[in-house]
C-alpha positions as a Markdown table, in Angstrom:
| # | Residue | x | y | z |
|---|---|---|---|---|
| 1 | Met | 16.9 | 5.2 | 2.0 |
| 2 | Asn | 14.7 | 6.7 | 4.6 |
| 3 | Lys | 13.8 | 4.5 | 7.6 |
| 4 | Ile | 10.3 | 3.2 | 7.8 |
| 5 | Lys | 8.5 | 5.4 | 10.3 |
| 6 | Leu | 5.3 | 4.3 | 12.0 |
| 7 | Thr | 2.9 | 6.6 | 13.9 |
| 8 | Ala | 2.4 | 6.0 | 17.6 |
| 9 | Gly | -1.1 | 4.6 | 16.7 |
| 10 | Glu | 0.3 | 2.2 | 14.1 |
| 11 | Arg | 3.0 | 1.0 | 16.5 |
| 12 | Glu | 0.4 | 0.4 | 19.2 |
| 13 | Ala | -1.9 | -1.5 | 16.9 |
| 14 | Leu | 1.0 | -3.7 | 15.6 |
| 15 | Val | 2.3 | -4.4 | 19.1 |
| 16 | Lys | -1.2 | -5.6 | 20.1 |
| 17 | Lys | -1.3 | -7.8 | 17.0 |
| 18 | Ile | 2.0 | -9.3 | 17.9 |
| 19 | Gln | 0.8 | -10.0 | 21.5 |
| 20 | Arg | -2.4 | -11.5 | 20.1 |
| 21 | Tyr | -0.5 | -13.7 | 17.7 |
| 22 | Phe | 1.8 | -15.0 | 20.5 |
| 23 | Gln | -1.2 | -15.8 | 22.7 |
| 24 | Glu | -3.4 | -17.4 | 20.0 |
| 25 | Glu | -0.9 | -19.2 | 17.9 |
| 26 | Leu | 2.0 | -20.0 | 20.3 |
| 27 | Asp | 0.0 | -20.1 | 23.6 |
| 28 | Gln | 2.5 | -17.7 | 25.1 |
| 29 | Glu | 2.2 | -14.3 | 26.6 |
| 30 | Ile | 4.5 | -11.6 | 25.4 |
| 31 | Glu | 4.7 | -8.3 | 27.3 |
| 32 | Gln | 4.5 | -4.9 | 25.6 |
| 33 | Phe | 8.2 | -4.2 | 25.8 |
| 34 | Pro | 9.4 | -7.4 | 24.1 |
| 35 | Ala | 6.7 | -7.0 | 21.5 |
| 36 | Glu | 7.9 | -3.5 | 20.8 |
| 37 | Phe | 11.5 | -4.8 | 20.3 |
| 38 | Leu | 10.2 | -7.5 | 18.0 |
| 39 | Leu | 8.3 | -4.9 | 16.0 |
| 40 | Gln | 11.4 | -2.8 | 15.8 |
| 41 | Phe | 13.4 | -5.8 | 14.5 |
| 42 | Phe | 10.7 | -6.5 | 11.8 |
| 43 | Thr | 10.6 | -2.9 | 10.8 |
| 44 | Glu | 14.3 | -2.4 | 10.5 |
| 45 | Glu | 15.3 | -5.8 | 9.1 |
| 46 | Ile | 12.3 | -7.0 | 7.1 |
| 47 | Gly | 10.2 | -3.9 | 6.6 |
| 48 | Ala | 12.1 | -2.8 | 3.5 |
| 49 | Tyr | 11.1 | -6.0 | 1.6 |
| 50 | Phe | 7.4 | -5.2 | 2.2 |
| 51 | Tyr | 7.9 | -1.5 | 1.5 |
| 52 | Asn | 9.6 | -2.3 | -1.8 |
| 53 | Arg | 6.9 | -4.8 | -2.8 |
| 54 | Gly | 4.3 | -2.1 | -2.2 |
| 55 | Leu | 6.2 | 0.3 | -4.4 |
| 56 | Leu | 6.4 | -2.2 | -7.2 |
| 57 | Asp | 2.7 | -2.9 | -6.9 |
| 58 | Ala | 1.9 | 0.8 | -7.0 |
| 59 | Gln | 4.2 | 1.2 | -10.0 |
| 60 | Ala | 2.4 | -1.6 | -11.8 |
| 61 | Val | -1.0 | 0.0 | -11.1 |
| 62 | Leu | 0.3 | 3.4 | -12.3 |
| 63 | Glu | 1.8 | 1.9 | -15.5 |
| 64 | Lys | -1.5 | 0.1 | -16.2 |
| 65 | Arg | -3.4 | 3.4 | -15.7 |
| 66 | Leu | -1.0 | 5.3 | -17.9 |
| 67 | Asp | -1.4 | 2.7 | -20.7 |
| 68 | Ser | -5.1 | 3.1 | -20.4 |
| 69 | Ile | -4.8 | 6.9 | -20.6 |
| 70 | Gly | -2.6 | 6.6 | -23.7 |
| 71 | Glu | -5.1 | 4.3 | -25.4 |
| 72 | Ala | -7.9 | 6.8 | -24.6 |
| 73 | Ile | -5.9 | 9.6 | -26.1 |
| 74 | Asp | -5.2 | 7.6 | -29.2 |
| 75 | Glu | -8.9 | 7.0 | -29.6 |
| 76 | Leu | -9.5 | 10.8 | -29.6 |
| 77 | Arg | -7.1 | 11.4 | -32.5 |
| 78 | Gln | -8.7 | 12.7 | -35.6 |
| 79 | Pro | -7.7 | 11.3 | -39.0 |
| 80 | Val | -5.5 | 13.6 | -41.1 |
| 81 | Asp | -4.0 | 13.4 | -44.5 |
| 82 | Tyr | -0.3 | 13.8 | -44.7 |
């Protein structure tokens, strides 16, 4: 499996969210470097669970749409005698 890769902008935004969480919820300040390490840990150790859940959700949506397309095609069928 490919590693989850974040853009620099995504990493920056997530690091800020981690820092804000520590400040607001834990009343602790976490510097950028430790927050980046924490993000790296989450990405490498936990990220695959969220990634896989996203794939399953996307697959469910696609299957639902394909069922809908199949039904629409069935409605277009013309009656024939065999």
